[in-house]
C-alpha positions in Angstrom: 29.1 9.4 -11.7 25.2 9.6 -11.8 22.9 9.0 -9.8 20.1 6.5 -9.8 17.2 4.7 -8.1 16.0 1.3 -8.7 13.5 -0.6 -7.5 12.9 -4.1 -8.0 9.6 -6.3 -7.2 9.9 -9.8 -6.2 7.4 -12.2 -6.4 5.5 -12.9 -3.1 6.6 -16.9 -2.1 10.5 -16.1 -2.2 11.7 -15.5 0.9 13.6 -11.8 2.5 16.9 -13.3 2.3 16.4 -14.3 -1.2 15.5 -10.8 -1.8 18.4 -9.4 -0.5 20.5 -12.1 -2.6 19.1 -10.6 -5.4 20.1 -7.1 -4.2 23.4 -8.3 -3.2 23.8 -9.9 -7.0 23.0 -6.3 -8.5 25.4 -4.6 -6.1 27.9 -7.1 -8.0 27.0 -6.3 -10.7 27.5 -2.5 -10.5 30.6 -2.7 -8.7 32.2 -4.7 -11.2 31.1 -1.5 -13.7 32.4 0.7 -11.4 30.1 1.7 -9.1 28.6 1.3 -5.6 25.2 1.0 -4.2 24.5 4.0 -1.4 21.1 3.3 0.1 18.9 -0.1 0.6 16.1 -0.4 1.8 13.5 -3.6 1.9 9.9 -1.9 1.7 8.6 -5.2 2.7 6.0 -7.5 1.3 3.2 -5.1 -0.2 0.2 -5.6 -2.1 0.2 -4.7 -5.6 -2.4 -2.7 -7.6 -2.9 -6.0 -10.0 -1.7 -9.1 -10.6 1.5 -9.3 -12.1 2.4 -12.9 -13.6 -0.1 -14.4 -11.2 1.1 -12.7 -7.9 -1.2 -10.3 -5.6 1.4 -9.2 -3.4 5.2 -8.6 -4.0 8.7 -8.1 -2.1 9.7 -4.1 -2.9 13.5 -3.3 -2.4 14.9 0.5 -3.4 18.6 0.5 -4.1 20.7 3.8 -4.3 22.9 3.4 -7.1 26.5 5.6 -7.4 27.6 4.0 -10.9 28.5 4.9 -14.8 25.9 5.0 -17.1 27.2 1.9 -18.9 26.9 -0.6 -15.7 23.0 -0.2 -15.9 22.4 -1.8 -19.0 23.7 -5.0 -17.3 21.8 -4.7 -13.8 18.3 -4.0 -15.9 19.7 -7.0 -18.2 20.1 -8.9 -14.9 16.7 -8.3 -13.3 14.7 -8.9 -16.2 16.4 -12.5 -16.6 15.8 -13.2 -12.9 12.3 -15.6 -12.6 11.8 -14.2 -9.1 11.8 -10.3 -9.8 8.5 -9.3 -11.4 9.2 -6.1 -12.4 12.2 -3.6 -12.3 12.4 0.6 -12.9 15.5 2.6 -13.0 15.2 6.1 -12.8 18.3 8.6 -12.7 18.2 11.3 -9.4 20.0 14.3 -8.8 20.7 13.3 -5.2 20.4 10.0 -2.7 18.7 11.2 0.0 20.1 9.5 3.2 16.8 9.4 4.8 14.7 6.7 4.8 12.0 7.5 1.9 8.5 7.9 2.0 7.1 4.7 1.8 9.8 3.7 5.0 8.1 7.1 6.8 4.8 6.4 6.1 4.8 2.6 7.3 6.5 4.3 10.6 3.8 6.2 11.5 1.2 4.3 11.1 3.1 1.7 13.6 3.1 4.7 15.9 0.0 5.6 15.8 -2.8 4.4 18.6 -5.1 2.6 17.0 -7.4 1.8 20.0 -9.5 4.4 21.3 -11.1 6.8 18.8 -12.7 9.1 20.5 -16.6 9.5 21.8 -19.3 8.6 19.2 -20.8 11.6 17.0 -24.6 12.4 17.8 -25.3 11.3 14.2 -28.3 11.3 12.3 -28.7 7.1 12.9 -28.2 5.2 15.6 -26.9 2.1 15.6 -30.1 0.2 15.3 -29.7 -1.4 18.6 -32.0 -1.0 21.8 -33.8 1.9 20.7 -33.6 4.9 23.6 -36.9 6.9 21.9 -39.5 5.8 19.3 -39.5 6.3 15.6 -40.9 9.7 14.8 -40.9 9.6 10.9 -44.3 10.5 9.6 -44.9 6.4 8.9 -44.5 5.2 11.8 -46.3 7.6 14.0 -49.9 6.6 15.5 -52.9 7.9 13.3 -55.8 9.4 14.7 -58.8 6.4 14.3 -61.0 8.4 11.9 -58.3 9.1 9.3 -57.3 5.4 9.2 -61.3 4.8 8.5 -62.3 5.4 4.8 -64.7 8.1 3.8 -67.7 5.0 4.1 -66.5 4.4 7.8 -64.6 0.9 6.4 -61.3 0.4 7.2 -58.7 1.3 4.0 
């Protein structure tokens, strides 16, 4: 049987359990069509690139599906009719990878990384502006000789 990956985005005001219920509904439709869901990943509540139906965030769910082609149109129709589903995309793939997807792998890397100490500050060109350690050596702030400040007639500028 052909293999598919289906990703759907649910509204941000539904709970994770409701998203799982939608995935169960999809799994039931696939089972009725003679297939099965091989992989299920909940990617969490993530920000959208642009507003979709007045939502800025959505719950993402990935399903790895092994089903005949005839079972997919009903699944896509039901996802389109569900008011909690903002978008869905089903793509045929060569193989369903059992390892965590790139989205989950990246999230794991972020959590493992220590965000505390980032190393010594480089001695950059600009200071923080607090507590000047040295005088300003830019030309406009350098002290000019008195005769340079007076004009040609001896008066101030």
